[in-house]
PyMOL CGO cylinders between C-alpha atoms (Angstrom):
from pymol import cmd
from pymol.cgo import CYLINDER

trace = [
    CYLINDER, 185.97, -18.69, 51.67, 182.91, -16.70, 50.28, 0.3, 1, 1, 1, 1, 1, 1,
    CYLINDER, 182.91, -16.70, 50.28, 179.32, -17.78, 51.10, 0.3, 1, 1, 1, 1, 1, 1,
    CYLINDER, 179.32, -17.78, 51.10, 176.42, -16.43, 48.87, 0.3, 1, 1, 1, 1, 1, 1,
    CYLINDER, 176.42, -16.43, 48.87, 173.00, -17.38, 50.37, 0.3, 1, 1, 1, 1, 1, 1,
    CYLINDER, 173.00, -17.38, 50.37, 169.92, -16.96, 47.95, 0.3, 1, 1, 1, 1, 1, 1,
    CYLINDER, 169.92, -16.96, 47.95, 166.16, -16.91, 48.93, 0.3, 1, 1, 1, 1, 1, 1,
    CYLINDER, 166.16, -16.91, 48.93, 163.11, -15.91, 47.26, 0.3, 1, 1, 1, 1, 1, 1,
    CYLINDER, 163.11, -15.91, 47.26, 161.58, -14.85, 50.64, 0.3, 1, 1, 1, 1, 1, 1,
    CYLINDER, 161.58, -14.85, 50.64, 162.54, -10.99, 51.18, 0.3, 1, 1, 1, 1, 1, 1,
    CYLINDER, 162.54, -10.99, 51.18, 161.62, -11.19, 54.73, 0.3, 1, 1, 1, 1, 1, 1,
    CYLINDER, 161.62, -11.19, 54.73, 164.29, -13.78, 55.46, 0.3, 1, 1, 1, 1, 1, 1,
    CYLINDER, 164.29, -13.78, 55.46, 166.99, -11.86, 53.18, 0.3, 1, 1, 1, 1, 1, 1,
    CYLINDER, 166.99, -11.86, 53.18, 166.08, -8.65, 54.95, 0.3, 1, 1, 1, 1, 1, 1,
    CYLINDER, 166.08, -8.65, 54.95, 166.27, -10.21, 58.40, 0.3, 1, 1, 1, 1, 1, 1,
    CYLINDER, 166.27, -10.21, 58.40, 169.71, -11.87, 57.59, 0.3, 1, 1, 1, 1, 1, 1,
    CYLINDER, 169.71, -11.87, 57.59, 171.10, -8.60, 56.34, 0.3, 1, 1, 1, 1, 1, 1,
    CYLINDER, 171.10, -8.60, 56.34, 170.05, -7.20, 59.55, 0.3, 1, 1, 1, 1, 1, 1,
    CYLINDER, 170.05, -7.20, 59.55, 172.18, -9.46, 61.63, 0.3, 1, 1, 1, 1, 1, 1,
    CYLINDER, 172.18, -9.46, 61.63, 169.73, -12.32, 61.90, 0.3, 1, 1, 1, 1, 1, 1,
    CYLINDER, 169.73, -12.32, 61.90, 167.76, -10.45, 64.58, 0.3, 1, 1, 1, 1, 1, 1,
    CYLINDER, 167.76, -10.45, 64.58, 164.25, -11.56, 64.92, 0.3, 1, 1, 1, 1, 1, 1,
    CYLINDER, 164.25, -11.56, 64.92, 161.34, -11.50, 67.54, 0.3, 1, 1, 1, 1, 1, 1,
    CYLINDER, 161.34, -11.50, 67.54, 159.45, -14.08, 65.86, 0.3, 1, 1, 1, 1, 1, 1,
    CYLINDER, 159.45, -14.08, 65.86, 159.20, -17.83, 66.69, 0.3, 1, 1, 1, 1, 1, 1,
    CYLINDER, 159.20, -17.83, 66.69, 162.05, -18.60, 64.35, 0.3, 1, 1, 1, 1, 1, 1,
    CYLINDER, 162.05, -18.60, 64.35, 164.34, -16.34, 66.10, 0.3, 1, 1, 1, 1, 1, 1,
    CYLINDER, 164.34, -16.34, 66.10, 166.80, -19.03, 67.25, 0.3, 1, 1, 1, 1, 1, 1,
    CYLINDER, 166.80, -19.03, 67.25, 166.94, -20.37, 63.63, 0.3, 1, 1, 1, 1, 1, 1,
    CYLINDER, 166.94, -20.37, 63.63, 167.69, -16.89, 62.16, 0.3, 1, 1, 1, 1, 1, 1,
    CYLINDER, 167.69, -16.89, 62.16, 170.36, -16.63, 64.84, 0.3, 1, 1, 1, 1, 1, 1,
    CYLINDER, 170.36, -16.63, 64.84, 171.93, -19.76, 64.09, 0.3, 1, 1, 1, 1, 1, 1,
    CYLINDER, 171.93, -19.76, 64.09, 172.03, -19.34, 60.42, 0.3, 1, 1, 1, 1, 1, 1,
    CYLINDER, 172.03, -19.34, 60.42, 173.55, -15.81, 60.68, 0.3, 1, 1, 1, 1, 1, 1,
    CYLINDER, 173.55, -15.81, 60.68, 176.43, -16.79, 63.00, 0.3, 1, 1, 1, 1, 1, 1,
    CYLINDER, 176.43, -16.79, 63.00, 177.14, -19.81, 60.91, 0.3, 1, 1, 1, 1, 1, 1,
    CYLINDER, 177.14, -19.81, 60.91, 177.35, -17.55, 57.81, 0.3, 1, 1, 1, 1, 1, 1,
    CYLINDER, 177.35, -17.55, 57.81, 179.96, -15.48, 59.84, 0.3, 1, 1, 1, 1, 1, 1,
    CYLINDER, 179.96, -15.48, 59.84, 182.32, -18.40, 59.90, 0.3, 1, 1, 1, 1, 1, 1,
    CYLINDER, 182.32, -18.40, 59.90, 182.98, -17.70, 56.01, 0.3, 1, 1, 1, 1, 1, 1,
    CYLINDER, 182.98, -17.70, 56.01, 185.52, -14.85, 55.14, 0.3, 1, 1, 1, 1, 1, 1,
    CYLINDER, 185.52, -14.85, 55.14, 182.79, -13.07, 52.99, 0.3, 1, 1, 1, 1, 1, 1,
    CYLINDER, 182.79, -13.07, 52.99, 178.95, -14.02, 53.40, 0.3, 1, 1, 1, 1, 1, 1,
    CYLINDER, 178.95, -14.02, 53.40, 176.15, -12.32, 51.36, 0.3, 1, 1, 1, 1, 1, 1,
    CYLINDER, 176.15, -12.32, 51.36, 172.33, -12.60, 51.49, 0.3, 1, 1, 1, 1, 1, 1,
    CYLINDER, 172.33, -12.60, 51.49, 170.67, -12.11, 48.26, 0.3, 1, 1, 1, 1, 1, 1,
    CYLINDER, 170.67, -12.11, 48.26, 166.96, -12.14, 47.17, 0.3, 1, 1, 1, 1, 1, 1,
    CYLINDER, 166.96, -12.14, 47.17, 166.08, -14.04, 44.04, 0.3, 1, 1, 1, 1, 1, 1,
    CYLINDER, 166.08, -14.04, 44.04, 162.66, -14.48, 42.68, 0.3, 1, 1, 1, 1, 1, 1,
    CYLINDER, 162.66, -14.48, 42.68, 160.91, -17.77, 42.71, 0.3, 1, 1, 1, 1, 1, 1,
    CYLINDER, 160.91, -17.77, 42.71, 161.76, -18.47, 38.89, 0.3, 1, 1, 1, 1, 1, 1,
    CYLINDER, 161.76, -18.47, 38.89, 165.63, -18.37, 39.52, 0.3, 1, 1, 1, 1, 1, 1,
    CYLINDER, 165.63, -18.37, 39.52, 165.23, -20.80, 42.51, 0.3, 1, 1, 1, 1, 1, 1,
    CYLINDER, 165.23, -20.80, 42.51, 163.66, -23.59, 40.78, 0.3, 1, 1, 1, 1, 1, 1,
    CYLINDER, 163.66, -23.59, 40.78, 166.84, -25.77, 40.78, 0.3, 1, 1, 1, 1, 1, 1,
    CYLINDER, 166.84, -25.77, 40.78, 167.32, -25.25, 44.44, 0.3, 1, 1, 1, 1, 1, 1,
    CYLINDER, 167.32, -25.25, 44.44, 163.88, -25.89, 45.01, 0.3, 1, 1, 1, 1, 1, 1,
    CYLINDER, 163.88, -25.89, 45.01, 163.78, -29.13, 43.16, 0.3, 1, 1, 1, 1, 1, 1,
    CYLINDER, 163.78, -29.13, 43.16, 167.09, -30.40, 44.79, 0.3, 1, 1, 1, 1, 1, 1,
    CYLINDER, 167.09, -30.40, 44.79, 165.56, -29.69, 48.15, 0.3, 1, 1, 1, 1, 1, 1,
    CYLINDER, 165.56, -29.69, 48.15, 162.46, -31.47, 47.48, 0.3, 1, 1, 1, 1, 1, 1,
    CYLINDER, 162.46, -31.47, 47.48, 164.35, -34.59, 46.32, 0.3, 1, 1, 1, 1, 1, 1,
    CYLINDER, 164.35, -34.59, 46.32, 166.35, -34.71, 49.77, 0.3, 1, 1, 1, 1, 1, 1,
    CYLINDER, 166.35, -34.71, 49.77, 163.15, -35.58, 51.40, 0.3, 1, 1, 1, 1, 1, 1,
    CYLINDER, 163.15, -35.58, 51.40, 163.02, -38.99, 49.83, 0.3, 1, 1, 1, 1, 1, 1,
    CYLINDER, 163.02, -38.99, 49.83, 166.78, -39.84, 49.62, 0.3, 1, 1, 1, 1, 1, 1,
    CYLINDER, 166.78, -39.84, 49.62, 169.68, -38.63, 51.65, 0.3, 1, 1, 1, 1, 1, 1,
    CYLINDER, 169.68, -38.63, 51.65, 172.43, -39.64, 49.16, 0.3, 1, 1, 1, 1, 1, 1,
    CYLINDER, 172.43, -39.64, 49.16, 173.02, -38.32, 45.75, 0.3, 1, 1, 1, 1, 1, 1,
    CYLINDER, 173.02, -38.32, 45.75, 176.15, -38.77, 43.50, 0.3, 1, 1, 1, 1, 1, 1,
    CYLINDER, 176.15, -38.77, 43.50, 176.79, -35.81, 41.38, 0.3, 1, 1, 1, 1, 1, 1,
    CYLINDER, 176.79, -35.81, 41.38, 179.97, -36.63, 39.85, 0.3, 1, 1, 1, 1, 1, 1,
    CYLINDER, 179.97, -36.63, 39.85, 180.06, -35.16, 36.38, 0.3, 1, 1, 1, 1, 1, 1,
    CYLINDER, 180.06, -35.16, 36.38, 177.04, -33.80, 34.54, 0.3, 1, 1, 1, 1, 1, 1,
    CYLINDER, 177.04, -33.80, 34.54, 173.70, -32.62, 36.30, 0.3, 1, 1, 1, 1, 1, 1,
    CYLINDER, 173.70, -32.62, 36.30, 171.40, -34.86, 37.85, 0.3, 1, 1, 1, 1, 1, 1,
    CYLINDER, 171.40, -34.86, 37.85, 168.53, -36.03, 35.20, 0.3, 1, 1, 1, 1, 1, 1,
    CYLINDER, 168.53, -36.03, 35.20, 165.97, -34.74, 37.53, 0.3, 1, 1, 1, 1, 1, 1,
    CYLINDER, 165.97, -34.74, 37.53, 167.06, -31.06, 37.09, 0.3, 1, 1, 1, 1, 1, 1,
    CYLINDER, 167.06, -31.06, 37.09, 168.26, -30.93, 33.55, 0.3, 1, 1, 1, 1, 1, 1,
    CYLINDER, 168.26, -30.93, 33.55, 164.86, -29.59, 32.12, 0.3, 1, 1, 1, 1, 1, 1,
    CYLINDER, 164.86, -29.59, 32.12, 164.75, -26.96, 34.76, 0.3, 1, 1, 1, 1, 1, 1,
    CYLINDER, 164.75, -26.96, 34.76, 168.52, -25.90, 34.08, 0.3, 1, 1, 1, 1, 1, 1,
    CYLINDER, 168.52, -25.90, 34.08, 167.85, -25.72, 30.31, 0.3, 1, 1, 1, 1, 1, 1,
    CYLINDER, 167.85, -25.72, 30.31, 164.78, -23.42, 30.98, 0.3, 1, 1, 1, 1, 1, 1,
    CYLINDER, 164.78, -23.42, 30.98, 167.02, -21.26, 33.39, 0.3, 1, 1, 1, 1, 1, 1,
    CYLINDER, 167.02, -21.26, 33.39, 169.67, -20.85, 30.34, 0.3, 1, 1, 1, 1, 1, 1,
    CYLINDER, 169.67, -20.85, 30.34, 166.91, -19.83, 27.92, 0.3, 1, 1, 1, 1, 1, 1,
    CYLINDER, 166.91, -19.83, 27.92, 165.35, -17.18, 30.25, 0.3, 1, 1, 1, 1, 1, 1,
    CYLINDER, 165.35, -17.18, 30.25, 168.98, -15.59, 30.94, 0.3, 1, 1, 1, 1, 1, 1,
    CYLINDER, 168.98, -15.59, 30.94, 169.57, -15.70, 27.19, 0.3, 1, 1, 1, 1, 1, 1,
    CYLINDER, 169.57, -15.70, 27.19, 166.41, -13.93, 26.55, 0.3, 1, 1, 1, 1, 1, 1,
    CYLINDER, 166.41, -13.93, 26.55, 166.75, -11.12, 28.90, 0.3, 1, 1, 1, 1, 1, 1,
]
cmd.load_cgo(trace, "trace")
């Protein structure tokens, strides 16, 4: 199974690409994340700018207020406009 981790924080991506080694206060978090990613056959860490990360950011913010979401068919109403904008950005490039 393949895992692709995207972040708009280049420092996080660089740290994870270097094996999750960090001397900062978040060293234990990086270490746990890196070794969890090792459970997958293939894992990649990729940098995405903030614009490309809007859907993930919105979903993460939504989980602060509710732990349960049912996403059975179409996308959640809360992210539809963001998805449409992402498609427009991609098609204009």
